[in-house]
C-alpha positions as CSV (number, residue, x, y, z in Angstrom):
1,M,0.4,0.0,-0.2
2,T,2.8,3.0,1.1
3,A,4.4,1.5,-2.2
4,R,1.4,2.2,-4.3
5,I,1.0,5.8,-2.3
6,Y,3.9,7.1,-2.7
7,A,3.9,6.5,-6.7
8,V,0.6,7.9,-6.3
9,T,1.7,11.1,-4.5
10,R,4.3,11.7,-7.8
11,Q,1.9,12.8,-10.4
12,E,1.6,15.8,-11.4
13,G,-1.6,17.1,-10.2
14,F,-1.3,15.3,-6.2
15,A,1.9,15.6,-6.7
16,R,2.0,19.8,-6.2
17,D,-0.2,19.5,-3.0
18,F,2.7,18.9,-0.4
19,G,0.0,19.2,2.1
20,L,-1.9,15.8,1.8
21,A,0.5,14.6,-0.3
22,G,2.7,14.3,2.9
23,Q,-0.8,13.5,5.1
24,I,-1.0,10.5,2.9
25,Q,2.3,9.5,2.6
26,R,3.3,9.8,6.1
27,A,0.1,7.9,7.3
28,S,0.5,5.2,5.2
29,V,4.1,4.9,6.2
30,S,2.5,5.0,10.3
31,V,0.6,1.6,9.5
32,M,4.6,-0.3,9.1
33,A,6.3,2.2,11.4
34,N,3.4,1.3,14.5
35,L,3.4,-2.6,13.9
36,A,7.1,-2.9,14.1
37,E,7.9,-0.7,17.3
38,G,5.2,-2.8,18.7
39,F,6.1,-5.7,18.0
40,D,9.5,-4.8,18.7
41,R,8.7,-4.3,22.3
42,N,7.9,-7.6,22.7
43,R,4.4,-7.1,24.8
44,P,1.1,-8.5,23.3
45,A,-0.1,-5.2,25.4
46,E,2.5,-3.3,23.4
47,F,2.1,-4.7,20.0
48,Q,-2.4,-4.1,20.5
49,R,-1.6,-0.6,21.7
50,F,0.9,0.2,18.7
51,G,-1.2,-2.3,16.4
52,Q,-4.4,-0.4,17.1
53,I,-2.4,3.0,16.7
54,A,-1.4,1.3,12.6
55,K,-5.5,0.8,12.4
56,G,-5.8,4.3,13.3
57,S,-3.7,5.1,10.5
58,C,-4.5,3.2,8.2
59,A,-7.8,4.7,8.8
60,E,-6.6,8.3,7.7
61,V,-5.8,6.6,4.6
62,V,-9.0,6.2,3.8
63,S,-9.4,9.5,3.7
64,H,-6.7,11.2,3.0
65,L,-8.2,8.9,-0.6
66,Y,-12.0,10.3,-0.3
67,V,-9.8,14.3,-0.4
68,A,-7.5,13.4,-3.7
69,L,-10.8,11.9,-5.0
70,D,-13.0,14.5,-4.2
71,V,-10.2,17.3,-6.3
72,G,-9.4,14.8,-8.8
73,Y,-5.9,14.0,-7.5
74,L,-7.5,10.3,-8.4
75,D,-9.4,9.3,-10.7
76,E,-12.2,7.1,-9.9
77,A,-10.1,3.5,-10.8
78,A,-6.8,4.6,-8.9
79,F,-9.3,5.3,-5.9
80,Q,-10.7,2.0,-5.7
81,E,-7.5,0.3,-6.1
82,L,-5.5,2.3,-3.7
83,L,-8.9,2.5,-1.5
84,D,-9.3,-1.8,-1.7
85,D,-5.5,-2.2,0.0
86,A,-6.1,0.3,2.2
87,E,-9.2,-2.0,3.0
88,E,-7.4,-5.1,3.0
89,V,-4.7,-4.0,5.4
90,S,-7.0,-2.7,7.9
91,R,-8.5,-6.3,7.7
92,T,-4.8,-8.2,8.1
93,L,-4.4,-5.5,11.2
94,S,-8.1,-7.1,13.0
95,A,-7.1,-10.7,12.9
96,L,-3.6,-10.4,13.8
97,L,-4.5,-8.3,16.9
98,H,-7.1,-10.5,17.3
99,A,-5.2,-13.6,16.9
100,S,-2.5,-11.8,19.4
101,A,-5.3,-10.9,22.0
102,R,-6.7,-14.5,21.5
103,A,-2.2,-15.8,22.4
104,A,-1.6,-13.7,24.5
105,A,-4.8,-14.8,26.6
106,D,-4.2,-18.5,26.2
107,S,-0.4,-17.9,27.2
108,G,-1.7,-15.6,30.6
109,L,-4.0,-18.3,31.9
110,R,-1.6,-21.3,31.4
111,T,1.1,-18.8,33.4
112,R,-1.5,-18.4,36.0
113,D,-2.6,-21.8,37.1
114,P,-0.5,-22.5,39.9
115,A,-0.6,-26.3,38.6
116,L,0.8,-26.0,35.3
117,A,3.2,-23.5,36.7
118,G,5.2,-25.9,38.6
119,G,3.9,-24.4,41.4
120,G,0.9,-26.9,42.4
121,P,-2.7,-26.0,44.3
122,R,-2.1,-23.4,46.7
């Protein structure tokens, strides 16, 4: 998605709108950067927090795409392609966050069970 955003924002009309072009570029990069940062913190709660920020950035990309369409920087076909990309990224993030939360909960249940933690019943 980010590579396509950069490609489209370098086209003649879009490229002259430094504000919108910069905003949509930063938002698309933010999706990737926040996911990477959350992952690297190696804590499920941090991954969830940064993953939600990444989803918010993805929604920001969608918002900017609508502006670009409305002002004529994107034709309908280019808009739809980028919108499809952003929606796929958002769905993927949702599934990843859901799976991560489920795995963390499963892991937490096992570590809290004294019998499984080796401490025996109390």
